[in-house]
Backbone bond lengths (Angstrom), bond angles and torsions (degrees), N, CA, C in turn:
res aa  C-N    CA-C-N  psi(-1)  N-CA   C-N-CA  omega(-1)  CA-C   N-CA-C  phi
1 M - - - 1.413 - - 1.535 107.49 -
2 K 1.327 115.36 125.21 1.419 121.09 177.89 1.537 107.78 -81.82
3 K 1.329 117.63 130.43 1.520 120.35 -177.71 1.463 110.47 -116.98
4 P 1.330 112.74 158.18 1.538 118.39 176.93 1.494 110.15 -71.51
5 E 1.336 113.16 163.66 1.469 121.57 -177.60 1.551 108.26 -59.08
6 R 1.366 110.36 141.11 1.475 120.33 174.91 1.515 105.47 -153.15
7 F 1.280 119.01 157.21 1.480 124.57 177.29 1.523 110.39 59.58
8 G 1.278 119.49 28.40 1.503 119.66 179.79 1.500 116.79 74.69
9 G 1.351 119.54 12.20 1.358 124.62 175.86 1.532 112.99 -157.86
10 E 1.238 117.53 -172.55 1.516 121.71 179.65 1.527 109.35 -133.10
11 I 1.303 114.62 123.50 1.526 120.47 179.38 1.504 103.40 -81.80
12 D 1.330 116.84 149.88 1.462 123.14 -178.57 1.557 114.12 -68.28
13 I 1.343 115.29 -50.88 1.426 123.18 -178.12 1.495 110.92 -136.11
14 L 1.336 119.25 134.15 1.426 123.37 176.05 1.471 107.53 -117.85
15 F 1.344 116.55 100.23 1.457 123.73 -179.13 1.525 114.16 -73.59
16 D 1.321 118.03 125.03 1.471 121.85 178.85 1.519 112.29 54.88
17 D 1.364 116.19 27.20 1.441 122.82 177.69 1.458 113.69 60.61
18 T 1.412 120.01 16.14 1.416 119.73 176.37 1.557 114.93 -140.96
19 I 1.339 118.75 -25.81 1.433 121.22 -177.11 1.549 110.85 -103.96
20 P 1.382 115.08 111.95 1.468 115.61 -176.52 1.563 110.21 -80.77
21 I 1.319 113.99 145.67 1.470 122.16 177.64 1.567 106.41 -129.96
22 E 1.324 113.49 117.12 1.427 124.03 -177.04 1.513 108.06 -99.30
23 L 1.312 125.62 123.38 1.426 124.74 -176.59 1.597 105.46 -111.07
24 K 1.374 111.48 131.77 1.485 118.41 177.43 1.462 109.96 -132.77
25 I 1.379 115.71 149.16 1.464 121.36 170.87 1.578 106.41 -119.02
26 R 1.306 112.03 132.22 1.500 118.00 -179.31 1.513 108.53 -117.80
27 R 1.326 120.11 112.63 1.406 120.61 -179.36 1.568 110.47 -142.30
28 G 1.350 118.14 164.84 1.416 120.23 179.94 1.453 112.55 78.92
29 R 1.349 120.82 17.89 1.417 123.35 173.09 1.481 109.91 -105.65
30 K 1.336 115.88 152.85 1.443 121.09 -176.96 1.490 113.03 -70.72
31 G 1.315 116.54 -37.18 1.483 119.19 -178.45 1.553 110.69 -126.55
32 P 1.326 115.71 164.55 1.428 121.84 -179.38 1.592 111.98 -69.47
33 L 1.268 115.75 158.56 1.421 122.36 177.87 1.563 107.72 -67.86
34 N 1.342 117.43 132.62 1.463 120.87 178.29 1.558 106.34 -105.97
35 L 1.330 112.56 108.11 1.532 115.42 -174.93 1.509 110.36 -70.43
36 A 1.341 118.79 -19.34 1.488 118.31 176.16 1.504 112.84 -64.48
37 E 1.326 117.37 -20.23 1.455 122.11 -179.94 1.547 114.40 -91.48
38 I 1.328 116.86 -6.45 1.480 121.58 -178.35 1.501 107.50 -81.09
39 D 1.335 117.96 132.89 1.413 126.01 178.27 1.522 110.14 -126.65
40 D 1.273 114.52 -169.50 1.544 116.48 -174.51 1.564 111.06 -74.09
41 A 1.299 121.88 -0.46 1.400 124.21 176.64 1.514 110.81 -90.92
42 F 1.310 120.92 -0.67 1.442 123.53 179.68 1.505 109.29 -62.89
43 P 1.405 117.55 117.14 1.480 119.00 -176.15 1.486 118.19 -52.33
44 P 1.367 120.77 -44.12 1.470 118.06 -179.31 1.473 113.15 -63.90
45 A 1.390 119.27 -29.40 1.455 119.99 174.85 1.480 111.64 -66.69
46 G 1.262 118.03 -38.16 1.479 120.28 176.71 1.533 113.82 -61.82
47 Q 1.386 115.83 -37.86 1.412 120.80 -179.89 1.531 109.08 -68.34
48 A 1.344 118.28 -45.38 1.430 122.80 178.75 1.559 110.84 -65.06
49 A 1.353 117.77 -34.46 1.513 121.03 179.10 1.571 107.98 -66.62
50 A 1.306 116.86 -40.13 1.491 117.56 179.66 1.477 113.67 -59.40
51 Y 1.331 120.08 -33.10 1.440 124.69 178.40 1.541 111.54 -83.33
52 A 1.305 119.34 -19.03 1.463 123.05 -175.21 1.500 115.10 -90.57
53 S 1.337 115.92 33.64 1.443 121.24 -175.94 1.498 112.86 -66.73
54 V 1.355 116.25 -28.26 1.456 118.11 -178.23 1.503 111.45 -92.14
55 S 1.354 116.86 -47.60 1.461 120.12 -174.97 1.529 114.51 -84.38
56 R 1.331 116.65 -22.86 1.476 123.54 -176.66 1.532 112.18 64.93
57 V 1.301 116.80 15.64 1.437 122.69 176.77 1.530 110.95 -134.42
58 G 1.264 116.15 133.28 1.491 119.59 179.92 1.567 108.39 -142.53
59 I 1.311 114.88 161.04 1.423 122.82 -174.30 1.520 109.82 -126.62
60 V 1.325 119.00 136.36 1.437 122.16 171.68 1.555 104.61 -123.68
61 A 1.328 116.69 117.90 1.470 123.01 177.38 1.548 109.86 -105.58
62 I 1.308 117.23 124.94 1.469 121.42 -171.84 1.568 104.62 -119.95
63 L 1.285 116.13 125.57 1.507 121.60 166.74 1.482 107.22 -93.25
64 D 1.336 115.70 108.84 1.485 120.99 -176.99 1.488 111.36 -98.59
65 L 1.349 114.93 120.00 1.465 123.27 -177.92 1.481 109.05 -118.62
66 P 1.299 122.61 73.60 1.472 120.50 -179.74 1.538 110.84 -73.06
67 D 1.385 117.02 157.18 1.388 122.74 -178.89 1.527 113.27 -74.49
68 T 1.265 116.50 -27.57 1.505 123.00 -177.60 1.542 108.75 -88.60
69 D 1.301 112.90 159.68 1.529 117.04 178.36 1.542 107.61 -91.24
70 A 1.325 115.74 68.61 1.481 121.17 177.66 1.530 107.50 -68.80
71 P 1.297 116.60 144.02 1.489 121.81 176.76 1.498 110.28 -61.69
72 L 1.372 117.86 144.56 1.435 120.57 176.65 1.564 107.55 -74.35
73 G 1.286 116.57 144.26 1.435 120.37 -179.74 1.538 111.14 -92.20
74 N 1.305 113.65 -179.68 1.528 115.67 173.01 1.528 110.47 -86.66
75 L 1.300 116.87 176.40 1.443 121.04 -178.76 1.458 116.41 -57.35
76 E 1.409 114.22 -34.92 1.490 120.57 -178.29 1.526 113.20 -63.10
77 S 1.366 114.92 -28.60 1.412 118.32 -179.89 1.554 113.96 -91.97
78 C 1.263 117.19 7.35 1.433 123.51 -177.08 1.573 113.07 -101.18
79 A 1.336 116.04 -8.86 1.408 118.82 -177.61 1.549 112.41 -140.55
80 T 1.257 116.66 146.77 1.542 120.49 176.19 1.550 104.04 -146.61
81 V 1.285 115.44 169.89 1.468 126.03 176.47 1.490 109.57 -130.86
82 V 1.342 116.64 128.08 1.476 122.82 174.64 1.452 107.28 -117.64
83 E 1.356 115.56 151.65 1.472 119.44 179.38 1.557 105.61 -112.94
84 R 1.288 111.48 141.00 1.509 120.31 177.28 1.528 107.32 -130.28
85 R 1.321 114.35 144.28 1.475 117.43 176.82 1.485 103.37 -108.98
86 F 1.357 117.06 113.56 1.437 120.51 -179.07 1.515 108.69 -135.37
87 P 1.317 118.53 108.88 1.530 127.93 2.42 1.562 108.61 -68.87
88 E 1.291 115.47 173.16 1.446 119.18 -171.75 1.521 113.47 -69.44
89 D 1.379 119.42 -22.65 1.460 121.49 176.13 1.530 113.02 -90.53
90 S 1.314 118.44 9.87 1.473 123.26 177.48 1.509 108.48 -57.43
91 P 1.411 118.36 138.55 1.442 118.70 176.74 1.505 113.80 -77.65
92 Y 1.304 116.83 -16.72 1.486 120.82 -179.34 1.506 112.76 -119.09
93 P 1.264 120.62 136.91 1.519 121.55 -177.49 1.515 110.27 -78.99
94 T 1.286 118.26 157.53 1.449 123.13 169.98 1.469 105.56 -102.73
95 C 1.366 118.26 129.79 1.449 124.21 179.08 1.494 110.90 -94.13
96 I 1.347 117.94 128.08 1.457 124.23 177.30 1.448 108.63 -114.86
97 V 1.315 119.27 118.69 1.430 124.27 178.20 1.521 107.19 -90.59
98 I 1.375 117.53 124.86 1.446 123.98 -177.43 1.547 104.06 -110.81
99 I 1.303 114.86 123.81 1.460 121.03 177.60 1.538 109.49 -121.40
100 S 1.297 117.65 127.61 1.398 121.74 178.59 1.507 113.81 -112.74
101 F 1.287 118.97 122.90 1.402 126.97 179.83 1.586 109.95 -101.18
102 R 1.314 114.56 97.57 1.520 117.06 -173.94 1.543 105.75 -86.02
103 C 1.312 113.65 133.98 1.440 120.97 179.00 1.554 109.17 -132.32
104 H 1.305 118.20 155.20 1.417 123.89 175.08 1.512 106.12 -94.33
105 H 1.311 114.45 131.46 1.458 119.69 -178.20 1.470 109.19 -132.08
106 P 1.328 120.70 74.07 1.446 119.20 -174.49 1.542 111.32 -71.28
107 K 1.328 114.42 152.67 1.472 120.35 177.57 1.544 108.16 -74.51
108 P 1.322 119.27 142.98 1.373 118.85 178.47 1.522 118.19 -54.13
109 S 1.309 120.41 -32.24 1.387 128.11 175.77 1.598 113.47 -66.30
110 A 1.361 112.44 -26.11 1.406 120.60 -176.78 1.512 117.44 -83.49
111 T 1.401 113.52 -12.91 1.504 118.20 177.98 1.484 110.67 -83.76
112 H 1.295 115.17 152.65 1.487 120.06 -178.87 1.509 109.67 -98.11
């Protein structure tokens, strides 16, 4: 369900009117996104956390299109969970599940 703007921004999908899903496309980068390097400062996680005030669960789905032919990873390397406290003095954290879908996107001139 597409929802109107709240919290100074607009979430992409609001599932069951409680679980925010933020959609991102990452392209034009030399290497693939390394989810092991993502921490609670990751901006899309903060945006999803702002909308997850009721459910305390949010999802960020990333379509990763790196320029290089990086090997595809296993399922364990495709997802991670970060915790945000929104507001910062909240006694309970909000968990944001970040899922990265890595795809190969060769340039037309690079194909044989």
